[in-house]
C-alpha positions as CSV (number, residue, x, y, z in Angstrom):
1,M,-0.1,0.0,0.0
2,T,1.3,3.4,-0.9
3,D,2.4,5.4,2.1
4,L,0.6,8.8,2.0
5,S,2.3,10.0,5.0
6,R,5.3,10.6,3.0
7,L,3.3,13.4,1.3
8,R,2.5,16.9,2.7
9,R,-0.6,17.1,4.8
10,E,-2.1,19.9,2.9
11,A,-1.6,18.0,-0.3
12,V,-3.2,14.8,1.0
13,A,-6.0,16.8,2.3
14,A,-7.0,18.8,-0.9
15,P,-10.5,17.6,-1.8
16,E,-11.5,15.8,-5.1
17,S,-13.4,18.2,-7.3
18,G,-17.2,17.5,-7.0
19,I,-17.7,18.9,-10.6
20,V,-15.0,16.6,-11.9
21,A,-16.2,13.7,-10.2
22,V,-19.5,14.0,-12.2
23,M,-17.7,14.6,-15.4
24,N,-15.6,11.4,-14.9
25,H,-18.6,9.3,-14.2
26,A,-20.2,10.4,-17.5
27,R,-17.0,9.9,-19.4
28,A,-16.7,6.6,-17.9
29,G,-20.3,5.6,-19.0
30,G,-19.9,6.8,-22.7
31,L,-23.3,8.4,-22.8
32,D,-24.7,9.4,-26.0
33,G,-26.5,12.8,-26.6
34,L,-25.4,14.0,-23.2
35,I,-25.7,17.8,-22.8
36,P,-22.8,19.1,-20.5
37,L,-23.7,22.1,-18.4
38,W,-21.2,21.3,-15.6
39,A,-17.9,23.0,-16.5
40,G,-17.5,26.7,-16.4
41,E,-17.2,27.3,-20.4
42,G,-19.0,27.8,-23.4
43,D,-19.2,25.5,-26.3
44,L,-17.4,27.8,-28.8
45,A,-13.8,27.0,-30.1
46,T,-11.2,29.8,-29.8
47,P,-11.9,32.3,-32.8
48,S,-9.4,31.7,-35.6
49,F,-8.0,35.5,-35.5
50,I,-6.7,34.4,-32.0
51,A,-5.4,31.0,-33.0
52,D,-3.8,32.5,-36.2
53,A,-1.8,35.0,-34.2
54,A,-0.4,32.4,-32.0
55,A,0.3,30.0,-35.1
56,A,2.2,33.0,-36.9
57,S,4.1,33.5,-33.7
58,L,5.1,29.8,-33.6
59,A,6.1,29.8,-37.3
60,A,8.3,32.9,-36.7
61,G,10.3,31.0,-34.0
62,E,9.0,32.6,-30.6
63,T,9.4,29.4,-28.6
64,F,12.1,30.9,-26.4
65,Y,11.9,32.1,-22.8
66,T,10.5,35.4,-22.6
67,W,9.6,38.3,-20.1
68,Q,8.6,36.7,-16.8
69,R,6.2,39.5,-16.3
70,G,4.8,39.1,-19.8
71,L,5.3,40.6,-23.2
72,P,5.6,44.4,-23.0
73,E,2.9,44.5,-25.7
74,L,0.5,42.4,-23.9
75,R,0.7,44.2,-20.8
76,Q,0.4,47.6,-22.6
77,A,-2.7,45.9,-24.2
78,L,-4.0,44.9,-20.8
79,A,-3.6,48.5,-19.5
80,D,-5.5,50.0,-22.4
81,Y,-8.4,47.4,-22.1
82,T,-8.6,47.9,-18.4
83,A,-8.7,51.9,-18.8
84,G,-11.4,51.4,-21.6
85,L,-13.5,49.4,-19.1
86,Y,-13.0,51.4,-15.8
87,G,-11.5,54.7,-16.8
88,G,-7.9,55.6,-17.2
89,P,-5.3,55.8,-17.8
90,A,-3.9,52.5,-16.4
91,D,-0.1,51.7,-16.0
92,P,1.1,48.8,-17.6
93,N,3.4,48.2,-14.9
94,R,0.4,47.1,-12.7
95,F,-0.2,44.0,-15.1
96,F,1.6,40.7,-14.8
97,V,0.8,37.9,-17.3
98,V,0.4,34.3,-15.6
99,G,-0.6,31.0,-16.6
100,S,-4.3,31.0,-15.8
101,G,-6.6,32.7,-13.7
102,M,-6.1,29.8,-11.3
103,Q,-2.3,30.6,-11.2
104,A,-3.3,34.3,-10.7
105,I,-5.3,33.4,-7.6
106,Q,-2.6,30.9,-6.3
107,L,0.2,33.6,-6.8
108,S,-1.8,36.1,-5.1
109,L,-2.5,33.9,-2.0
110,V,1.2,32.8,-2.0
111,A,2.1,36.5,-1.8
112,L,-0.4,37.3,1.1
113,A,-1.0,34.3,3.3
114,G,0.6,31.2,4.6
115,A,0.6,28.9,7.3
116,G,-1.3,30.2,10.5
117,D,-3.1,32.8,8.4
118,E,-6.7,33.0,7.5
119,V,-8.4,34.1,4.3
120,V,-12.1,34.8,4.2
121,Y,-14.3,34.2,1.2
122,L,-17.7,34.6,0.1
123,G,-19.9,31.3,-0.5
124,P,-21.3,29.4,-2.2
125,A,-18.0,29.7,-4.1
126,W,-16.1,28.0,-6.8
127,P,-14.2,25.5,-4.9
128,N,-10.7,26.1,-6.2
129,F,-10.1,29.2,-4.1
130,A,-10.6,27.6,-0.7
131,A,-8.6,24.6,-2.0
132,A,-5.6,26.7,-3.1
133,A,-5.6,28.6,0.2
134,G,-5.4,25.2,2.1
135,L,-2.7,24.2,-0.2
136,A,-0.9,27.3,0.8
137,G,-1.3,26.4,4.4
138,A,-3.7,29.0,5.1
139,M,-7.3,28.3,6.6
140,P,-10.0,29.4,4.4
141,R,-13.2,30.9,6.2
142,E,-16.6,31.1,4.3
143,V,-18.9,33.9,5.0
144,A,-22.2,32.7,3.3
145,L,-24.3,35.1,1.2
146,D,-28.1,34.9,2.1
147,W,-30.6,33.4,-0.5
148,T,-33.5,35.6,-0.8
149,D,-36.8,35.6,-3.1
150,T,-34.9,38.5,-5.1
151,G,-31.4,36.6,-5.3
152,W,-28.3,36.5,-3.3
153,R,-27.3,39.2,-0.8
154,L,-24.3,39.9,1.3
155,D,-24.8,40.8,5.0
156,P,-21.7,43.2,5.5
157,N,-21.9,42.8,9.2
158,R,-21.3,39.1,8.9
159,L,-18.3,39.7,6.7
160,R,-16.8,42.3,9.4
161,D,-17.4,39.6,12.2
162,A,-15.5,36.8,10.3
163,V,-12.5,39.0,10.2
164,G,-10.0,38.5,12.8
165,P,-6.4,39.1,13.9
166,K,-5.2,36.2,11.7
167,T,-7.0,37.3,8.4
168,R,-4.6,38.4,5.6
169,A,-7.1,38.7,2.9
170,L,-10.6,38.8,1.7
171,F,-11.3,36.9,-1.6
172,V,-14.4,38.4,-3.4
173,N,-15.7,36.9,-6.8
174,T,-18.3,39.3,-8.5
175,P,-20.1,38.7,-10.5
176,G,-20.1,35.4,-8.8
177,N,-19.5,31.8,-9.5
178,P,-21.9,29.8,-8.8
179,T,-24.6,32.1,-7.8
180,G,-24.4,35.0,-10.4
181,W,-24.5,37.4,-7.5
182,T,-23.2,40.8,-8.4
183,A,-22.1,43.5,-5.9
184,D,-23.3,47.0,-6.3
185,R,-21.1,49.9,-5.7
186,E,-22.5,50.4,-2.1
187,T,-21.5,46.8,-1.4
188,L,-18.2,46.9,-2.9
189,S,-17.7,50.2,-0.8
190,A,-18.7,48.2,2.4
191,I,-16.3,45.5,1.7
192,L,-13.5,47.8,1.1
193,S,-14.1,49.6,4.1
194,I,-14.0,46.4,6.1
195,A,-10.5,45.6,4.5
196,R,-9.1,49.1,5.3
197,E,-10.3,48.9,9.0
198,A,-8.8,45.5,9.3
199,G,-5.5,46.1,7.2
200,V,-6.3,43.3,5.0
201,A,-5.9,42.8,1.3
202,I,-8.6,42.0,-1.1
203,I,-8.3,39.4,-4.1
204,A,-10.6,40.6,-6.5
205,D,-11.9,37.8,-9.1
206,E,-13.7,40.0,-11.8
207,I,-13.5,37.4,-14.4
208,Y,-17.1,37.6,-15.3
209,A,-17.3,41.5,-15.2
210,R,-18.3,41.6,-18.9
211,F,-21.2,38.9,-18.5
212,Y,-23.5,41.6,-16.7
213,Y,-27.0,41.4,-17.9
214,A,-28.1,45.1,-16.7
215,G,-26.0,46.2,-19.6
216,G,-22.4,47.2,-19.8
217,R,-20.0,45.9,-17.2
218,A,-20.6,45.0,-13.7
219,P,-19.6,47.2,-10.8
220,S,-15.9,46.9,-9.8
221,F,-13.5,47.8,-6.9
222,H,-11.9,49.9,-9.7
223,D,-15.0,52.1,-9.2
224,V,-14.3,52.6,-5.6
225,M,-10.7,52.0,-4.7
226,E,-8.3,54.7,-3.6
227,E,-4.6,55.1,-3.7
228,G,-3.1,52.8,-1.1
229,D,-5.8,50.1,-1.0
230,V,-4.2,46.6,-1.5
231,I,-6.3,44.9,-4.1
232,F,-5.0,42.0,-6.1
233,F,-7.4,41.7,-9.4
234,V,-7.1,38.3,-10.8
235,N,-8.3,37.7,-14.2
236,S,-8.2,35.3,-17.3
237,F,-8.5,35.1,-21.1
238,S,-10.8,31.9,-20.7
239,K,-14.4,33.2,-20.6
240,N,-14.4,36.5,-22.6
241,W,-12.6,35.0,-25.6
242,A,-13.3,31.3,-25.4
243,M,-9.8,30.4,-24.4
244,T,-10.3,28.1,-21.4
245,G,-7.7,25.6,-22.7
246,W,-5.0,28.2,-23.3
247,R,-4.4,28.7,-19.4
248,V,-3.6,32.5,-20.0
249,G,-4.4,34.9,-17.1
250,W,-3.2,38.1,-15.5
251,I,-2.7,40.0,-12.1
252,E,-3.3,43.6,-11.7
253,T,-1.9,45.2,-8.7
254,D,0.3,47.8,-7.3
255,A,3.3,48.2,-9.5
256,A,5.4,48.3,-6.2
257,F,4.9,44.7,-5.8
258,G,6.2,44.0,-9.3
259,Q,9.7,42.4,-8.3
260,V,7.9,40.1,-5.6
261,I,5.3,39.0,-8.3
262,E,8.0,38.4,-11.0
263,N,9.9,36.3,-8.6
264,L,6.9,34.3,-7.8
265,I,6.3,33.6,-11.6
266,Q,9.9,32.7,-12.2
267,Y,9.7,30.0,-9.2
268,S,6.4,28.5,-10.6
269,T,6.2,28.6,-14.6
270,S,9.0,31.1,-15.6
271,G,6.6,32.9,-17.6
272,V,3.7,32.3,-20.3
273,A,4.8,31.0,-23.7
274,A,5.3,33.8,-26.1
275,F,3.2,32.5,-28.6
276,M,0.2,32.1,-26.5
277,Q,0.6,35.6,-25.3
278,R,0.6,36.8,-29.2
279,G,-2.9,35.1,-29.3
280,A,-3.7,37.1,-26.2
281,I,-2.9,40.3,-27.6
282,A,-4.9,39.4,-30.5
283,A,-7.9,38.6,-28.6
284,I,-7.8,42.2,-26.8
285,E,-7.2,44.1,-30.1
286,K,-9.5,42.4,-32.3
287,G,-11.9,40.4,-30.2
288,E,-14.4,43.1,-28.9
289,A,-17.2,42.1,-31.5
290,F,-16.7,38.5,-30.3
291,V,-17.0,39.5,-26.7
292,E,-20.2,41.3,-27.3
293,S,-21.7,38.5,-29.4
294,Q,-20.8,36.0,-26.4
295,I,-22.7,38.2,-23.7
296,A,-25.8,38.7,-26.2
297,R,-26.1,34.9,-26.4
298,A,-25.4,34.2,-22.9
299,H,-28.2,36.6,-21.9
300,Q,-30.6,34.7,-24.0
301,A,-29.8,31.4,-22.7
302,R,-30.1,32.5,-19.3
303,D,-33.8,33.6,-20.1
304,I,-34.5,30.3,-21.6
305,F,-33.0,28.5,-18.9
306,T,-34.5,30.0,-15.9
307,E,-38.0,30.6,-17.3
308,R,-38.4,26.8,-18.3
309,L,-37.2,25.5,-15.0
310,T,-39.1,28.0,-12.7
311,A,-42.1,27.2,-14.8
312,T,-42.3,23.7,-13.2
313,N,-43.1,25.6,-9.9
314,R,-40.6,22.9,-8.4
315,V,-37.6,25.2,-8.7
316,S,-36.4,28.2,-6.6
317,M,-34.2,30.2,-8.8
318,T,-33.8,34.0,-9.7
319,P,-32.0,35.0,-13.1
320,P,-28.5,35.5,-12.3
321,E,-27.2,39.1,-12.5
322,G,-24.2,38.3,-14.0
323,A,-21.6,35.2,-15.0
324,F,-23.4,32.5,-16.9
325,Y,-24.7,30.0,-14.2
326,A,-28.0,29.1,-13.0
327,F,-27.8,27.9,-9.3
328,F,-31.0,26.3,-8.3
329,A,-32.8,24.3,-5.6
330,V,-35.4,21.8,-6.5
331,D,-38.3,21.2,-4.0
332,G,-37.8,17.7,-2.5
333,L,-34.3,17.2,-3.6
334,E,-31.8,16.9,-0.7
335,D,-28.8,15.0,-2.0
336,T,-27.6,17.0,-4.9
337,R,-24.4,14.8,-5.5
338,E,-26.5,11.8,-5.9
339,A,-28.9,13.7,-8.1
340,A,-26.3,15.0,-10.2
341,F,-25.1,11.4,-11.1
342,R,-28.7,10.3,-11.5
343,I,-29.4,13.3,-13.9
344,V,-26.5,12.3,-15.9
345,D,-27.7,8.8,-16.3
346,E,-31.2,9.4,-16.8
347,A,-31.7,12.9,-18.2
348,R,-28.5,13.1,-20.2
349,V,-27.9,16.5,-18.7
350,G,-24.5,17.1,-16.9
351,L,-24.9,19.4,-13.7
352,A,-22.4,20.4,-10.9
353,P,-23.9,19.5,-7.6
354,G,-24.0,22.2,-5.0
355,T,-22.0,20.0,-2.6
356,A,-19.0,21.1,-4.6
357,F,-19.5,24.7,-3.6
358,G,-18.8,24.9,-0.1
359,P,-21.0,24.7,3.2
360,A,-23.5,27.1,1.8
361,G,-24.1,25.0,-1.5
362,P,-25.4,21.8,-0.9
363,R,-29.0,22.2,-1.6
364,F,-28.3,23.7,-4.9
365,M,-27.3,22.7,-8.4
366,R,-25.3,24.5,-10.9
367,A,-25.8,24.6,-14.7
368,C,-23.6,26.7,-17.1
369,F,-26.0,27.9,-19.6
370,H,-23.4,29.4,-22.0
371,R,-24.1,27.0,-24.7
372,R,-26.1,26.9,-28.1
373,L,-29.6,28.1,-27.4
374,D,-31.2,25.0,-28.8
375,E,-29.1,22.9,-26.5
376,V,-30.0,25.3,-23.7
377,E,-33.7,24.7,-24.5
378,M,-33.3,21.0,-24.7
379,A,-31.3,20.7,-21.6
380,A,-34.0,22.7,-19.9
381,D,-36.7,20.5,-21.1
382,R,-35.1,17.4,-19.9
383,L,-34.5,18.6,-16.5
384,A,-38.1,19.8,-16.2
385,A,-39.4,16.5,-17.2
386,W,-37.1,14.7,-14.8
387,I,-38.0,16.9,-11.9
388,S,-41.8,16.4,-12.9
389,N,-41.4,12.6,-13.3
390,T,-38.9,11.8,-10.6
391,L,-39.4,13.7,-7.6
């Protein structure tokens, strides 16, 4: 028998992904006609103008080590993009290219927290943050959002009470995965005030900022921050530009932290491949029409999915304010993990169980509706039928 005691305790304790467990079950079963709504990605391949830029870079021989902080051209493009969204100017020295949004979170955690520290996050939440905090040796503490008839809401007082002397950072994902909760400016100001009072940093995951269904982009800490606020913005090319498999992301933070972040990049990946960064530049410079079309389709898909399931009168759900997930509870359904496996086998729809999203999530299920509208309609119909006939 393999002796796991030789491995680091935090590594052994890292949980299996409840999302991947359902995906692996379906893959092993070889099910035909399955509609996969479990993973946080759309169904479109990366646009050719992005892939062609990467291919041209490969053909030109850009296969050597490159800038640890990212190509200067990409960092400038990120600064220009951010200035366009939030007002500018933005300093390219605030931007650092990393190997995915997940690595952006990991490096931010490594920079801020370690053994004996605590990090506070809002739940239900994408499970990777809490797991990454645990791997860093820190203790993740969830503050649950409140579920109401009008959607998810944060009680700032509960967040304030959770921040203690060991807290090093607050992790805030808005628009949120899996709930679609989107903080307004007042809420963001309240969170920032708590961080200032406690002297802790914020890790701001605003990867879904463009998927905001009230129009424009979602409210951001960019709107309320002041000089001296310590905020690590973590982001990725995955969602906006259909680049989930590329694993390219970025951190935006105070330029004064630049050498520390460069060192962390050096000791993890030693930088992102130059040809992938050329594709990322093309995404920013040529991809606005594609992003807008993605958002419009996701908006339609949201309305189709939520209307069809709520029409069963068995589903508790409000249309999410942002991101591209429906997070819903079904009357009479208690064990969402077991249900996720059954729904794969019996309804041919892949969902993520709420048990994967922390202590506040077990009674819910998550569906990623960022797919072709006909598939979204079919998946919603199958789920509605399964709910009516099974429960």
